[in-house]
N, C-alpha and C positions, 0 to 999 in steps of 0.2 A: 776166709774164702778168697781165692785169687780173683783179681779183676779180669773182666773180659778184655781180650786184645783184638782190636779191629784189624782187618786185612790191610788197610792203608798204612797202619803203623808197622805191621809185620814186614810188608814189602819194602819199607824204608830201610830195613836192616839187611836186605838181600842185595848184593852188588849187581849193578846193571851191566852185566857182561854175558857173552854167549854161553859160557859153561854153566852159569847159574840159571839159565832159562827153565830147565826142568824143575828146579826147586821153586821158582816163581810160579810155574804152572801148578805145582803141588800145593802151594800155599792157597792158591785160589780154588783148586779142585777139592780140597778137604775142608774148605770153609763152610760155614752154615749161616743161615739167616738168623738174625737176632729175634728170638721168639717173643721178646717183650715188645717188639715193634711191628711184627708181621701183621697183627690184627688190630694194632692201635691206629688212631687217626693221625698217622704220620707217614709221609712218603719216603722218609730217609732210608727205610729198609731196602728200598729198591736199588740203591746204588751199590756198586761192587765194593767200594772201600769201606762201607759200613757193615759188611758181613763180619762174622767172628771167626777167628782162627782156632783150630783144634790141635794144639801141640802134640797131644798123645797120638792122635790119628796120623798126624804128619810124620812123627817119629817112626811109626810102624811102616810108613810108605817109603822111607828113605832107601832101604835096600832094593825095593821094586823100582824106584826112580833111577837109582844108579845102574841097575841091570838093564832097564829099558834104554837109558841114554847110551850105555856101552854097546848094546845091540844095534842101535841106530847108527852109531859111529862106525861100527864094524861093517855094516852094510854099505855106508857111504865110502869108507876107505876101500872096500873091495871093488866097488864100482869105479872109483878113481884109479885104483891100481890097474884094473882091467883096461880102462881108457888109456892109461900110459903104455901098457903093453901093446895094445892095438895100434897106438900111434907109432911106437917103435917099429912095429912090423909093417907099417905103411898102410894099415887098414883105417884110414881116417874116418870113413863113414861109420864104422863100428865104434870108434872112439867117441864120436859125437853122440851116437845113440846111447852109450853108457852114461855120458854126462847128462843127457836128457832124462834118463831114468833116475839119476841122482837128484835132479831138479824136481821130478815128480814125487820122489820120496819126501823131500823137504816141503813141497807144496801140500802134500797130504797131512803134514804136521802143522800146517799154517805158518810155516817159516818162509814167508813170501820173499823177503829180501834175499835170503840164501838161495831159494829156488831160482829167482831171477838171475842171480850170478851164474848158476850152473847153466841155465838156458843161454845166457850171453856167451859163455865159454864154448858151448856146443855150436852156437851160431858162427862164432869166429873160425872154428875148425871147418865147418861145413860150407862156408861161403864159396870157396873155389873148387869144390868137388864136382865131378861130372855127374855123380849120383846125387840127385837133388832131394831125395826123400827126407834125409835128416835136416836139411836146410829148411824145407817147408814146415816140418814138424816143430823145429825150434822157433820159427816165426810165430806159429799158432800158439805155442806154449807161452811165449812172451806176451802175445795178445791177451791170453786168458789171465795171466798174472796181473797185467796192467788194469784190465777191466775189474778184476776182483778187488783191487785196492783203490778203485775210483779214478785211475788215470786214464780217462776215456780217450783223450787225443792220442796218447801213446799207444793204447790198445788198438785204436783204429789204424794207426800207421803200420803196426806189425801185422794185423789181419789183412790189410790191403796188400802189403808186400807178399804175404803168403798166397793170396788170391792170384795176383799177377804172375808170380812164379809158377803156380799150378797151371795157369793158362798156358804159359810158355812151354811147360813140360808135358802138356796134354794130359795132366793128372786130373781127371774129372772128379773122383772122390775128394781130392784135395780142394778143388774149387767149391764143391758142395759144402764141405765143412767150414771153409772160409766164409761162405755166404751166411751161414748160421751165425758165426762170430760177428760179422759186420752188421747183420740185422739186429743182433742182441745189443750192440753198442748204440745203434740208431734208436732202439727202443729205450735204452737207458737215458739217452739225451732227450727223449720225448718226441723224437721224429718218427711218429708212428707210420706215416705213409711210406717213408723211405725204408723203414724196417720191413714192412709188408712186401715191398718190391724185392728186397734181398731174399726174404724167405721164399717168395714165389719163384725167383730166379734159381734158387737152390733146388726147389722141387723140379723145375724144368730140366735142369742139368742132370738130376738124378734119374730121370726116366731111362729105362733100359738097364739100370744097375740093379741087380738082384741082391740088395742088402737092405732089409727093413730098418736097420738101425740108422740109416741115412735119412729115412723118411719121417718117422714118428716125431722127432723134435720140431720139425717145421709145422706139422699139423697141430701139435700142442700149442705152439706160439701163436699161430694164426687163429686158433680157436679163442685164445685169451684176448687177442686183439678184437675179434668180432664181438666178444662179450663186452669189452670196454666201450665199443661203439653202439651198444644196445641191441645188437643183432643176435638174440639168444638162439633162434632156430639155426642160423648159420653156424654159430659157435658149437652147438650140439652135433651138427653134421660133420664138422671138422674134427671134433673130439672123437666121434665114431670112427673116422678114418684113422686117426692116431691109434685107437685101440686095436684096429685090425693089424696094423704094422707091429704094434707092441706084442700082440699075441703071436704073430709070425716070428718075431725075434726071440720070443721066450724069455724076455728080460723082466725079472722081478723088480729091479731098480727102476726101469722105465714105467712100470705099472704104478709106482708111487706118484710119478708126475701126473698120470691120468687121474688117479684118485683125488689128488689135490685140485686139479682143474675142474673135475666133475663136481666137487664140492662147491667151488666158487660159482659155477654155473647154476647150481641149485639154489645157492644163496641169492643170486641175482634175480631169479624168477620167484623168489620168496617161498621155495619149498624147504623150509627150515628143518623139518623132521628128516627129510631126505638127505640134506647136507650133513646133519648130525650123524646119521647112520654111515654115510660114506667116510667121514673123517674117523669115526670109531673103527671102521673096518681097516682104514689105512694104518691106524695105530697098531692094530693087531698083526699087520703084515710085515712090519719092519722093526728092528731094534736099533736102527741107525739113529744117532743122536740128532742130526740135523733134521731128518724127516719127522722125528717125534716132536721136536720143537715146533716145526712148521704146522704139523697137523693139529697140535694142541692150540696154537694161536687161532687157527681158522675154526676149530671146533668151538673155541671161546666166543668167536664172533657169532656163530650160529646160536649159541646158548643165550648171549646177550639179547638177540632179537626175539627170543622166546620169553624174555623176562626172567630168565633163570640166572640172576646175577651172581649169586653165591657160587654156583657151579662154574660159571665163566671165570670168576676170580680165581678159583682153584686151578683151572687150566692155565691161567696166566702165570700163577705162582710156579707151577711145574715147568712151564716153558721158559720162564726167567731163570730158574735153577739150571736147566739144561744149557741154556745159552751161556751162563756164567761159568759153569763147570767146564765147558768145552771151548770157552773163549770165543764164542760166536758174537763178537762185540757188535758188528754191523747189524746183525739180525735182532739185536735188542730193540731197534727202532719199532719193529712190528709188535714186540711184546709191550712196549710202553704205549703204543697206539691203542692196543686192546685195553690196557688198564685205563687209559684216558677215556676210551669209549664207555667203559663201565662207570667211571666217575661222572661222565656227562649224563648218562641215563639216570643216575642218582641225584643230579644237580649238585655234585660234591666238589667244592673248590680244591680239595686235596688232589684232584686230578691235574692241577696246573703243573705239579712237580714232574709228572710223567711226560708231559709234552715238552717241558724244558729239557729233560734228560734226552728225549728223542731228538730234539733240535741240536743238542750238544754232540750227540753221536753223528748226526748228519754232517755237521760242520767239521768235526775232528777227523772223520773217516771219509770225507769228500764223497758223500752219497750223491746219487743222481738228483738233479734239481726237482724232478717230478716227485720224488719221495719227500723232499723237504716241503714242497708245496702241499702235499697231502697232510703233513703234520700241521702246517699253518692252518689248513682248512679245519682239521679236527679241533685244534686249539681254539679257533674262532668259534666253532659251534659249542664248545664247552663254556666259553664266556657268555654266549647267548643263553644257554641253559641256566646259567647262574645270574642272569639279569644284568650283565655287564656289557651293554651294547656298544659303548664307545671302544672298549678294548677289543671286543669281537670284531668290529669293523676294521680295526688296524691290522689284525692278523689275517682276516679274510682278504683284505686288499693286497697283502703280500702274496697270498696264494693265487689271487687273480692275476697279479702281475707276472708271476712265473708261468702259470698255465697259458696265459695269452702269448708270452714270448715263445713258448714251445708249440703253440698251435693246437693244444689239446682241447678241442671244442666240448666234448662231453663233460670233462671235469670242470671246465670254465663255466659251463651252463649251471652246474650244481652250485658253484660258489656264487654266481650272480643271483641265483634264486634266493640264497640266504641273505645276501646283501640287500636285495630288493625288499625283503621282508623287514629289514631294518630301516628302510627308507633311503638307501643309497642307490644311485643310478647304476644301471648295468653298463658294462663296457661295450665298445663297438665290436 
């Protein structure tokens, strides 16, 4: 009987170059969990490299991989060729727009470096044009890319340039969208008050514009902020406003944001059955991989708090599978946090590996510091559950330091409460 081959060993045989990226994706995408370890008392199954390769399934996919790669290249080549033709004809704005489309194509495939290069080329062409729409859009796309890979300072710079240029051009929708980007980066940095100011500025600017798609993201974000500040009634009112604009826009994708945040609100007010129902409805509404992963993680949190740990673990396994198969590496932090929460509820030291993996992703992928702090918080609470108070205090102190530096009073208060229960003094 042939030996099982782990993903980490298979990937060592695939050259690390652009043309082999589809094959790398396929090795990961056709891999499977090691069934001997999934339900064993071992956390090693949770790491990507420990999954097992299925050579037969991989062989079947090779023609599909090649066809998909060729189709993608054809689309890219056509966009680039069109950009060249537009530039030759003197239509530089159109040329820049085609390059932005090429970047969006690469971004959708999570080829962030390639997407960024296309956006930079588009920006170079668009800088000196009288028509500033491509220039503004290229700046926003660069901001989105940088935020997506954790380069928040760069993302801020691009969004700020987009905002200022939109102001100069009297482009109010452009200003509104830039406000959302700037607010998102402030939120990632833990600057909640500044984020709220940008969101509210965006709403003020949007008054008089009959485009519901400009409004609902702000109300979704403001609702979540109110929830984090413990203002559940205000959070619900803002979420209701978001729903009004989502219904007016007729956007099914936007409705998934509403479902996700509605579930978070119900979790916060301890309506666990209601949260479970909302997340199950959300799962039925979309076959999008990202949303399925997100809904399953949050559904798992609702199940944990109902004491249904086996079901919660099943949701975590499915969410992890989706994240791995789709290479949602940054999002594995939420999956590992859920698995750590399950372990904490069981007082199971096997949960330590999940928090270590989450911290590894945070550091390797330059996640926002508030995310890292939340992992330290959860890790500390797991140590408390396992009776390891000295280790718990060390992790909780790291969480406290980050939350204090970011000025996140609600989160800081929760950490201080745990530390005080261990006999440690609260911070100022």
